[in-house]
C-alpha positions, 0 to 999 in steps of 0.5 A: 945866376939871375936872368938879367945876368944871363942876358947881360953875358949873352949880349957881351958875347955878341958885342965882342963878336961884332967888334972882333969882326966875327959878325959882320952883317945884320943878318949874322947879328940876328941869327947869332942873337936868336941862337944865343937866346934859344940855346943859352937863355932857354927862349923857345923858338916859334919858327915864324916867317916874316915877309 
């Protein structure tokens, strides 16, 4: 599976969760995207805090 296909599948899952009201706030959306990117795509988390 190519990289674009993995991103497409990840975004499809997040969109479905949003439409089914499993994700209700922008904070939940961001946390879900970060979780999907770090666990399923293999992007390394840098743990930086933005104020």
